[in-house]
N, C-alpha and C positions, 0 to 999 in steps of 0.2 A: 735652134728653132726653125730656122729657114729650111734646114734639110729635112726636118719632120714635115714641114707643109709641102716640100717637093715630093717626098715619099707618099704622103697622103693624096697628093694630086694625081700621081701614077696610079695609085690604087683606085681612086675614083674614076679615072679613065677606064680602067679595066672593068669596073663595075658597069659603067655606061655601056661599054662594048658588050658585056656579058647579059645585059638586059635588052640587047638587041636595038639599041636606040642611039641617038646622037646627042651632042650637048644641048641642042634646042630642045628636043622631046624630053631630055631628062629634066631641063629647066622648067618646062610646063608640068612635068610631073610633081616636082617639089616646090613649085610656086615661087621660083627665084628667077630672075633675069639671066638670059643667056651668057651675058657679058660677065655676070658673076660667077657662073659655073666655070667659064673659060679662065678666070683668074684663079679659081680653086684648083683646077686641073693643073695649071702651070705653076703653082705653089706661090703666087703672088698673095693669096689670102687663104687663111685656114678654112677648113670645112665648117660651114655655120651650123648652129643649133636648128635653124630653120630648114637646112637642106636634110639634116639627119631626121627631123620630125616628119617632115613631107615624104621622105624616102620610106620611113616605117609605116606611114600610113597606106602606101601603095604596095609596098613589099615587105611584109613583116618577116620574111626569112632571110633578109639581109644581115650579115653579121656586122654590126656596127663596130664592135671591138677590132675585127680585122681591118675595117676600113680606116679606123684611127691608129692602130698600132702595128697592123701587118702580122698580127698572131691568130692563129687558127685558120678556118676556111672562109671563103668569100660568102658563103650561104650556110646558114643553119641547118641542122638536120629536120627531120619530119616534125612539124608542129603538132601532130595529132598523137604524140607519144603518150603513153599511160600516165595518170596523175602522179604516181609516186615515182616516176623517172626523175632522176637528178637533172635540173636544167643548168648544165655546165656552161653552155654557150651564152646563156643570159645572165651569168653571174656578174656581179658588179665588179669592178676594178679592185683588187686587192683583198677582196672578201670570199669567203668559202661559197661554194654554189648552194642555193636555196633549192629545197625540195618543193615542187609544184604546190603540194599541200600547204607548206609554210607561206607561200606566196598567196594562196587563197585566203588564209587566215588574216595575213595583213591587210589584205583588200577589204575584207569584211570588217576588220577594225577600223579603217578609214571610212567605210560606209556608213557605220555607227557614229563616228565623228562628225561626218558631213550632216546627218540627220539631226543631231544634236545642235550643230551650228544653224541650220535651217530653223529649228525651233526657236533658237534664241533670236534670230533675225526676225521671225515672226512676232515675238513678244515685244521686241523693241519697235517694230512698226506700229504695233497696237498702243504702245505706250506714246509714241510720237503722235499718232493719230488723236489720242485723248487729249493733247495739249492745243490742237487746232481748234 
């Protein structure tokens, strides 16, 4: 486990350099303290979800799979690829790559579920207000 953190830390340092910044600038980018970034680079701590989320908010082309495993390239290919192109670099661990059209279908199903939950919350709020 420790060797994995050390390898991830080395890749994190490579990424920071490739982004033409330093640990302090990267820490600001991902909203984490510089001392925590330093611990991750040295392999004392693993790369946190906060760092990954912050990184993807600012740099959607970073290949998180590479950062965590060393497999693939540091950066993903063109994000403006045709909709029917296989999203190989964005595939989940151990699963087949999804077609971008399939991803859109999944997102639409989740949007419908969210709308149904919003409606349910509204009904519950109405019910609660009727008891006041």
